N, C-alpha and C positions, 0 to 999 in steps of 0.2 A: 503493499499500500504506499503510495507516495505521500510524503509530507506536504502540508497545505500551507500556502503562502497568500496572506493578504496585502494586495498591491494597491496602497492609499494614493490618491491624486494621480491615477493611473495613465492619464492622458490615453493615446492611442495605441500603448502596449510595447513601447521598446523595451522597457525594463521587463515587464511581464513576459516576453517572449524569452529573453535571457533566463530567467528563473525557470521558465517551463523545460528549456533545454537543458537545464541543470538538474532537472528531475522532480520539481516541485509540481502539484496541483494548483494553478493559480486563479484567484477571485479578485476583479478589479473593482475600484470604488471611484469615482468621480463625480463631482456636482454637475458636470455639463455632459450630455448626451455624446456617446464615444462609439458611433456606429461601426467603425472599423477595429475596434478592439476584438483580439482574436481569441478571447477566453470568455469564461462567465464574468458578466458585469452587471453592476446595480449603480444606477445613478442615485447619489444620495450625497450629503455633507459627510465627508471623510472621518472627521473626528467623532461625530454622533454615530456612524456606523462602527468605528473601531470599539467605542464604548459599549455598544450593544452587543457585538459579536466576537471581540478578541479572542475569547476563551475557545473559539471553533478552529484556531489556526495555530500551526506550529511556529512561524516565523512572520514578522510584518515588515514591509517595505514602506516608505514613504517619500514622495517628492513633492514636498510644499511647494507653492508658487515661487519661482527664484527672481521675478522681476523686481523686487525691493533691492536685490543686492546685485544685478548684474551691471556689467560694464557700461552698456548702454544707458541705463537708467541713471548712473551716476553722472555720464556726460550730459544728459538733457536736464539734470538738477531736480527731479521730480521723486525721489524714492519713498517720500512719505505718502505719495499717493497710491501706493501698493501696499496691500496687506501684509503684516508679519505673521506668517503662519508657521514658521521654523520653529521656533521656541515652543510654542503650544503643542506642536506636533512630538517634539522630543520628550516634553513633560509627560504627554499623555502616553507615548510608548513606554516610558521608564515604570509607569504606574501599572502596566500590564503586567511587568515580569516576565515578558515573551522576549526571546531574541530579536532583534531588528536591525534594519539598516535604513539610514536616512541619507537622502542626496540632495545636494545642491550645488551651486556655483562657486567659483573662487571668488573669495571676497565676503562669503557669508560667514557668520560667527559661529563656527563649528568648532569643536575641540577634539582632539586625537584622531583627526580624519586620515583617510587614505585619497590621494589623487590618483585618478586613473585619466589615460589619454588614448585615443585611438591608435596611435602608434604602437603602443605596447601590446596589441593584439593583431598588427600586421594590417589594420585599416588606414585607409589613405585620407583620414581626416584629423584636422587638429580640434580636439573638443575636450578640455580638460573639465572634470566632474570631480566634486568631493563627497565622499561617503564616510559616514560616522557608523561605526559597527558594533554592536553588543551580541555575542562575544567579539572582542576587539581584534581586528585584522589590520596588521601592521605594515605587512610587506607587499609591494605591487609586483607583478608579473616580471617587469624589466624596466629600465628607465625610457623617458620619452626619447624619441628619434626623430628630432626636428631637422633632418639631414637636407631640406629642400624647401624652396618656398611654398607658399600656400596661395591658391588662386581664391579670390574672395567673391567672384561672380559678379552680376549686376544685370541690369534691364536688357542688356543686348548680348548676354553671354559672359564669359569670364574674361572681364575686362583687364583685370591685373594678372599678369603672369599666367597666361591660358596654358602654358607648356607644364605648369608646375605639377609635381608628382601629388601633392595633398591639395586639400580643399577644406574651406572654411564654411561650414553650413549656417548661413543667415537668412533672414527674410527675402535678402534679395539675391539669393544663390540661383544660379543658372549655368548651365541646363540642370533640371531637376533630376535628370536620369543619372548625371555624374554624382550628384549629392546621396542619392538614394544607395548606389553602388558603395560609395563610399562609408557610409552608415552600418551597410549591412541589413537595410530596410527595404521592402519592395511593396508594402501594402498601404503606405500613407500618402496623404496628400502633402501639398507643400507646407501649410500651416502646422500641421501635426508634426512632419519631420522636423521643422526648425527647432520644436519643444522637445524632442526625444532624446533619449538616451540609447546609445547604440547596444543591441542586445548582447555584445560580446563582454561588455563590462559586468552585467549581472549573471551571465553564465559563469563566468569566473569566480564572481562573489559568491553564487548561490552554491557552486561546488564547495567553497570553503565552509559554508553554513551547514550544508547536509554532513560534511565531516565531522562538524561539531555536534550535529544533533546525533549522529551514530557514533560519537567518540572514536572516531576512526581517521587518522591522517591518510591521505592517498599515499599508496605505495608509489615505487619509482616508475613501475609500469604504467599506472594510471597518469601520473605527472607528465610522462614522456608522450604518452598519446595525446593529452590535451595541448601540451606546447606544440606538438607537430601540428595540429589542427589549426592553430592561430598564428603561429610563427614560421611556415615552413619556408615563406620566402625570405624571412629576415633573421632568423637565429641559426646559429649552429649547434650542434649536440652539447657544447660546453655551457651553452646559455640556457639550458632547461629551465623550466619553470621550478621555483623553490617550493618545497614542501611546508606547508604552514603546520604547526601542532595546535589543535585546538585548545581554547581556554576558556573556562567559564569564569 
């Protein structure tokens, strides 16, 4: 029987897809309709749903709205116009006593976080995201590999460095097909993709969480198979994914 994961503020399911691939049964919750969410979905207030149903789940993931802390919001000077749901989410998750993962953008006030980037998983996207985990996960698969320029897209295509190996996915990104391939997501529209977490991030995190739930650290063979899947083009055998020891 698969462990069950609650995916709060789920959006169109980038994180949920990764957790599913890691071996979880996933249930998503969002206050907005999510017609392309690929798993069981409930339209509801995330924290209210958490309070009522947390006992039904083994692990809880939350991606509170990040606009308050995003770089573009700071540039426009209106962070106070966006709700701060990060700390209320963390507080609510701690009260459940369940293992949890909280995701947000660089600049968010998070402690003991792990930073992941698409380049750590062989993806051609620069997309840094912070994850605060309980039990704590402190080691990333590898370092960022920003060895080339990133094309930023624009109304008429890749206006800056169109030959670049990597892409930065923003609201103006184009062509959208390149962005989808870089993110490892093929079922979302543009608006959903811009807000999404690449599934590779949460597949890796989900694997660590399942190891914690089963009190079983992945053996060398499991680590090698995972590393081969995500880094076949960019890693040598000597750079194999480190095994984490579960900690409660």
